[in-house]
C-alpha positions in Angstrom: 0.0 0.0 0.0 2.9 2.3 0.8 4.3 2.3 -2.7 1.1 2.2 -4.8 -0.3 -1.2 -3.6 -3.3 -1.6 -5.9 -2.1 0.8 -8.6 -2.3 -0.6 -12.2 1.1 -0.7 -13.8 1.3 0.2 -17.5 4.4 -0.3 -19.6 5.5 3.0 -21.2 6.3 1.2 -24.4 2.6 0.5 -24.9 1.5 4.1 -24.7 1.4 6.4 -27.8 1.7 9.8 -26.3 2.4 11.8 -29.5 0.9 10.6 -32.8 2.8 11.3 -36.0 0.2 14.0 -36.9 0.6 15.7 -33.5 4.4 15.4 -33.7 4.3 17.4 -37.0 2.1 20.0 -35.5 4.5 20.5 -32.6 7.4 20.9 -35.0 5.5 23.6 -36.9 4.6 25.3 -33.6 8.3 25.2 -32.5 9.5 26.7 -35.7 6.8 29.4 -35.5 7.7 30.2 -31.9 11.4 30.5 -32.9 10.4 33.0 -35.6 8.2 34.9 -33.1 11.1 35.1 -30.6 13.2 36.6 -33.3 11.2 39.8 -33.3 9.2 39.6 -30.0 10.8 37.6 -27.3 8.2 38.5 -24.6 5.3 37.2 -26.6 7.3 34.0 -27.3 8.0 33.5 -23.6 4.3 34.2 -22.7 3.2 31.4 -25.2 5.8 29.0 -23.8 4.8 29.7 -20.2 1.1 29.5 -20.8 1.0 26.7 -23.4 3.8 24.4 -22.3 4.2 25.4 -18.7 0.6 25.7 -17.8 1.1 29.0 -15.9 -1.8 31.3 -15.2 -2.0 34.8 -16.5 -1.2 36.1 -13.0 1.8 33.7 -12.6 3.2 34.8 -16.0 2.7 38.5 -15.0 4.6 37.9 -11.8 7.5 36.1 -13.6 7.8 38.8 -16.3 7.0 41.7 -13.8 4.3 43.1 -16.0 0.6 43.6 -15.4 -1.9 40.7 -16.0 -3.8 42.8 -18.6 -0.5 43.2 -20.5 0.0 39.4 -20.5 -3.6 38.9 -21.8 -3.1 41.4 -24.6 0.3 39.9 -25.6 -1.2 36.4 -25.4 -4.0 37.3 -27.7 -1.7 38.9 -30.2 0.8 36.0 -30.1 -2.0 33.5 -30.5 -3.4 35.2 -33.5 0.1 35.6 -35.1 0.8 31.9 -34.5 -2.5 30.8 -36.0 -1.8 32.8 -39.1 1.8 31.6 -39.3 0.9 27.9 -38.8 -2.0 28.0 -41.3 -1.1 25.7 -44.3 0.1 27.8 -47.2 -1.8 27.4 -50.5 0.4 27.6 -53.6 
């Protein structure tokens, strides 16, 4: 009981955490975040902290020493930019 007693054990090899489609999506997101950081590092950091770190607006504001309203404004702008940037290009 002390070390998980009745817990069900699952071999990690049997789990598919990231599908090939999701993997490609993450690569595109990483590339877009790198481009965003090239001209607006703060927005890039906000996206990373919120999306990957799971931080709240208030926590991000505290880390970056900015107002929560500024975090929300920057988050909205970064999210819109990333959506546009990640949209498949039609040739």
